[in-house]
C-alpha positions as CSV (number, residue, x, y, z in Angstrom):
1,X,0.0,0.0,0.0
2,X,1.3,3.4,-1.0
3,X,1.7,6.2,1.6
4,X,0.1,9.5,1.0
5,X,2.4,12.1,-0.7
6,X,2.0,14.5,2.1
7,X,3.4,12.0,4.6
8,X,6.5,11.4,2.4
9,X,7.1,15.2,2.3
10,X,6.9,15.4,6.1
11,X,9.3,12.6,6.6
12,X,11.8,14.2,4.3
13,X,11.3,17.7,5.8
14,X,11.6,16.5,9.4
15,X,14.1,13.7,8.6
16,X,11.9,11.2,10.5
17,X,10.5,7.6,9.9
18,X,6.8,7.1,9.0
19,X,5.9,6.1,12.6
20,X,7.7,9.2,14.0
21,X,5.9,11.5,11.5
22,X,2.5,10.1,12.7
23,X,3.5,10.5,16.3
24,X,4.6,14.0,15.8
25,X,1.2,14.8,14.2
26,X,-0.6,13.2,17.2
27,X,1.5,15.4,19.5
28,X,0.5,18.6,17.5
29,X,-3.2,17.5,17.6
30,X,-3.1,16.7,21.4
31,X,-1.5,20.1,22.0
32,X,-4.0,21.9,20.0
33,X,-7.0,20.2,21.6
34,X,-5.5,20.9,25.1
35,X,-5.1,24.5,24.4
36,X,-8.6,24.6,23.0
37,X,-10.0,23.1,26.2
38,X,-7.9,25.3,28.4
39,X,-8.9,28.6,26.7
40,X,-12.4,29.2,28.2
41,X,-11.3,28.4,31.8
42,X,-8.3,30.6,31.5
43,X,-10.3,33.5,30.0
44,X,-13.0,33.1,32.6
45,X,-10.4,33.8,35.4
46,X,-9.3,37.0,33.6
47,X,-12.6,38.5,32.4
48,X,-16.3,37.9,31.9
49,X,-17.3,36.9,28.4
50,X,-19.2,40.2,27.8
51,X,-16.1,42.2,28.9
52,X,-13.9,40.7,26.2
53,X,-13.0,42.9,23.2
54,X,-10.5,42.6,20.3
55,X,-7.7,43.9,22.5
56,X,-8.4,41.2,25.0
57,X,-8.3,38.6,22.2
58,X,-5.0,39.8,20.7
59,X,-3.4,39.8,24.3
60,X,-4.8,36.3,24.9
61,X,-3.1,34.9,21.6
62,X,0.2,36.6,22.5
63,X,0.1,35.1,26.0
64,X,-1.0,31.6,24.9
65,X,2.1,31.1,22.8
66,X,4.5,30.3,25.6
67,X,1.8,28.0,27.1
68,X,1.2,26.3,23.9
69,X,5.0,25.7,23.5
70,X,5.4,24.3,27.0
71,X,2.3,21.9,26.4
72,X,4.0,20.9,23.1
73,X,7.1,19.9,24.9
74,X,5.4,18.0,27.5
75,X,3.4,16.0,25.0
76,X,6.5,15.6,23.0
77,X,8.2,14.1,26.1
78,X,5.2,11.8,26.8
79,X,5.1,10.5,23.3
80,X,9.0,10.0,23.2
81,X,9.7,12.8,20.7
82,X,11.1,15.5,23.0
83,X,14.3,16.0,21.1
84,X,12.3,16.7,17.9
85,X,10.1,19.1,19.6
86,X,13.0,20.8,21.4
87,X,14.8,21.4,18.2
88,X,11.5,22.5,16.6
89,X,11.0,25.1,19.4
90,X,14.5,26.4,18.9
91,X,14.2,26.9,15.3
92,X,10.8,28.6,15.6
93,X,12.1,31.1,18.2
94,X,15.2,31.7,16.1
95,X,13.0,32.6,13.2
96,X,10.8,34.8,15.4
97,X,13.4,36.6,17.2
98,X,16.3,36.5,14.8
99,X,19.6,34.5,15.2
100,X,21.7,35.4,18.4
């Protein structure tokens, strides 16, 4: 059975095996769902729903980035892919803030 083309591309891009690529995708999915489920309880602690405006939303997305990255590393560790995600995080922050 032939693998989907997108999976081959991910394997080459990330330099991983098929199983690792699938596990990495699962880690991204788990992290996304966790952040989704944490959003409302976190926002409820900060402000009531009717008090939230676009500035509040922008601030939330800026503040959720470090939380997302920590959760990503935790899931990466739990699924045995910590090194991949640690390198992924370092590359992402280098791109965001420039090489130092």
